[in-house]
N, C-alpha and C positions, 0 to 999 in steps of 0.2 A: 748285287750279284755278285758272287765270288766263283773263285774257282779258275779253272784251265781256260773258259771263255771269255771272262773277265779279265784274265791277264792278257790274252789275246788283242781284244779291246783296246786295251790301254798300251799295248806295243810293248808289254813286259817280257814276255815270251814269244817263241815263233815256234807253233806246232799244232799239228790237228787235234780237234777234241772233238768228243761225242754228244755231249748234250751242255745244256746250260744249268747252273745252278742258281736258283731263287733263293737266296736267304730270308728275306724278308718283303712285304708290301709297306710302301711308306705312305701314311695317310694323316692328313694333317699335322704333319711335323713330328708323327709317331711313328716306331716301327712295330708292325704285328708278325705274326706268322705266316708263311705263305703256302700253308696246308690247311685247307684247299686252297687252290688259286682262285681268283677272282672270275667268273664266269666269261667277263668278255674276254680275259688273257687266256683260259682256257679254250675258248671259242677260236681265238687266233692261232694257239698252238696246235689244235687238232687239224684247222685249214692247213697249215704250213706242213704238218707232218702228213697230211695227206697229198698235197701239191707236189712234194719233192720227196717222196715216198721214205722218210726220216720213220723212226720209230716213235709211238704216242709220248713216251718221256723224255723226249729230246730237251725240253723244258720243263724242269721239275723243281719241286721245293725241298729237294732231299736234304739239305743242310739248315732248314729250318728249326730245327732240333737244336744249333748251338743257341738260339735265344732262349732258352730254358734256364741255362745257368749264368748266363749274361756274355754279353760283347767284350771285346776290349774295351778300356777305358778311354771314353771321347772318339769312339770309331765314328760316329755321324759326323764329326768335324774333317774328316779325313776321306770321306768318299768323293768320288770322283763323278760329276753329274753331266750326262750327255742327252740331249734331245733330238729326238728321231721324227721329224715333221712336227705335227701340232698334237699326235695321238700317243706319243709315247717317248716317256721320261725314265731315263735308266740310271740309276747311282750304282756305281762300280765301287767295291770296297777297294781303297787305296793301298799301295806298295807295303807300308809296315802291319796293316790288318792282314794282307794276303799272307805274310810270313807268319804272323800267328796260326791263320787256318791252314796253311802248307803244313807248318811243324807239327800241327795237332794232327793232321790227316797222314804225316808219314809214319807218327807213331802208330797212331791207332789203327792204320790199314796197312802198314807197309810201306817201303821205299817207292819203288818204281816211279811213275809220272810224277807224283807228289813231291819226291824229293829232288827230281829233275827241275821241277818248278821252282822250289826253295832254293837249290843251288843257281837258278837262271837269277834268282832276285837279290842273289850275295848280300845275304845279311850280314850284318856286324856281330861280333860277341854280343855287345847289346841289346841289341835287337832278337836274337836268339833267346838271350837269357829273359826279356820281356815276354816274347813268345812262349817261351817254355813254363814261366810263373803263370800266365794266362791259362795255357792249355790243361794246367792242374787243376782248374776250377771245373772244367770240362768232364774231367775224370780223376780224380783224388787218390784212386787206388794204388797200394803200394806196388803190383805190377805194372802197372802204366809208369809210373815214376821211374820205376828199374828199366823198361824200355828207352823212357824219355832220357835218362843221363847217359845210356848206351848210344843213343842217337845223337845227342850233343857233342860226344866225343868223336863218333862218326863224322860228324859236320864239322870238324875241327875247333868247336867252341872250348873244348876242355872242362873243367869245372866250373859249373855255373850255381851261384847261390839261387837256391829254388824257393827261399823264404819269401813269402810276400809281404 
């Protein structure tokens, strides 16, 4: 899991969130795309939505597309694992990787809650540089790079070497 709900679960931010973003499904030590969600998870999601009056997509595989171009190096080693009873194990992206995802979201979708989350994580200049270089693997376009450079300046990172 990534995003605001993962940050909340790890105590890294304190804000309301509307959904839970599922990046991937872990199976046999491997990560695979979360779309579609496994049937038991979809059934549980739908039951919770019905019981609590939530939208059906409160638990969604929206960010699973990030797997296409690759996660930050050594992502799995930094996940934080929590067990909820005997039935549910959740792996949350760690702080360093959340910085990557939040910088990418800030540049790709605009500031707002993504930028607020990123600032709450208090990334160092080196962490922002690593996140910036990774984010360019997700969108290598010149337009993205231009917005990224502006965002890095806005975040106080100054000039960052974007060469990988």
